[in-house]
C-alpha positions in Angstrom: 6.8 -140.9 97.7 6.8 -137.6 95.9 9.2 -138.7 93.2 6.6 -139.2 90.4 5.3 -135.7 90.9 8.8 -134.2 91.1 9.8 -136.0 87.9 6.8 -134.6 86.1 7.5 -131.1 87.4 11.2 -131.4 86.3 10.1 -132.4 82.8 7.7 -129.4 82.6 10.4 -127.0 83.8 13.0 -128.4 81.4 10.6 -128.3 78.5 9.8 -124.7 79.3 13.4 -123.7 79.5 14.4 -125.5 76.3 11.4 -124.2 74.3 10.8 -120.7 75.7 13.9 -119.3 77.5 17.2 -121.0 77.1 18.8 -118.2 79.2 17.6 -120.1 82.2 19.7 -123.2 81.5 22.7 -122.0 83.5 20.5 -121.2 86.5 18.7 -124.6 86.3 22.0 -126.5 86.1 23.3 -124.6 89.2 20.3 -125.6 91.1 20.7 -129.2 90.1 24.3 -129.2 91.1 23.5 -127.7 94.5 20.9 -130.4 95.1 23.4 -133.1 94.3 26.0 -131.7 96.5 23.6 -131.3 99.5 21.8 -134.7 99.3 23.2 -135.8 102.6 21.6 -132.7 104.4 18.4 -133.1 102.5 18.0 -136.7 103.5 19.0 -136.2 107.1 18.2 -139.0 109.5 16.9 -136.7 112.3 13.6 -136.2 110.5 10.4 -137.0 112.3 6.9 -137.4 111.0 5.8 -134.4 113.1 8.4 -132.2 111.5 7.5 -133.4 108.0 3.8 -132.8 108.6 4.5 -129.2 109.7 6.3 -128.7 106.3 4.0 -130.5 104.0 0.5 -129.4 105.3 0.8 -125.7 104.3 2.3 -126.5 100.9 0.2 -125.4 97.9 0.0 -128.3 95.5 -0.6 -126.3 92.4 2.2 -125.2 90.0 1.4 -121.9 88.3 3.2 -120.5 85.3 3.0 -116.8 85.0 2.0 -115.4 81.6 4.9 -113.0 81.7 7.3 -116.0 81.6 5.6 -117.6 78.6 5.1 -114.6 76.4 1.4 -114.2 77.3 0.1 -117.7 76.4 0.4 -121.3 77.4 0.2 -124.0 74.7 -2.3 -126.8 75.1 0.5 -129.2 75.9 1.7 -127.0 78.7 -1.8 -126.6 80.1 -2.4 -130.4 80.0 1.0 -131.0 81.6 0.2 -128.6 84.4 -3.2 -130.1 85.0 -1.8 -133.6 85.2 1.1 -132.5 87.4 -1.1 -130.5 89.8 -3.5 -133.5 90.1 -0.5 -135.8 90.9 0.8 -133.3 93.5 -2.6 -133.1 95.2 -2.9 -136.9 95.4 0.7 -137.2 96.6 0.3 -134.5 99.2 -2.8 -136.1 100.7 -1.2 -139.6 100.7 1.9 -138.2 102.5 -0.2 -136.4 105.1 -2.2 -139.5 105.8 0.9 -141.7 106.1 2.7 -139.1 108.3 -0.2 -138.9 110.7 0.1 -142.7 111.2 3.9 -142.5 111.7 3.6 -139.5 114.0 1.1 -141.4 116.2 3.5 -144.4 116.4 6.5 -142.1 117.2 4.5 -140.3 120.0 3.5 -143.6 121.6 7.1 -144.9 121.7 
């Protein structure tokens, strides 16, 4: 359910890395490789809606770029991308919470 927001975020991160600080490419690739090699653990079958709710509820939906990372300014494209991404994250988070409450109630009654 969070895939659209995650894709937008990845695009923003990669555009930042490619345009502002190419030294981060190696670190970003390492993270991507780690995720690919740990997919089985990430998508474990022992998840429950109650566990997911405990993780998702406290999450902050906003992505913040620090001025130190961008040389003191954000371009209009970066600002617009962040606003769109943050809006998508807020909507996705609320949708997930609502869905997980329903699933958690069903799990508790079984």
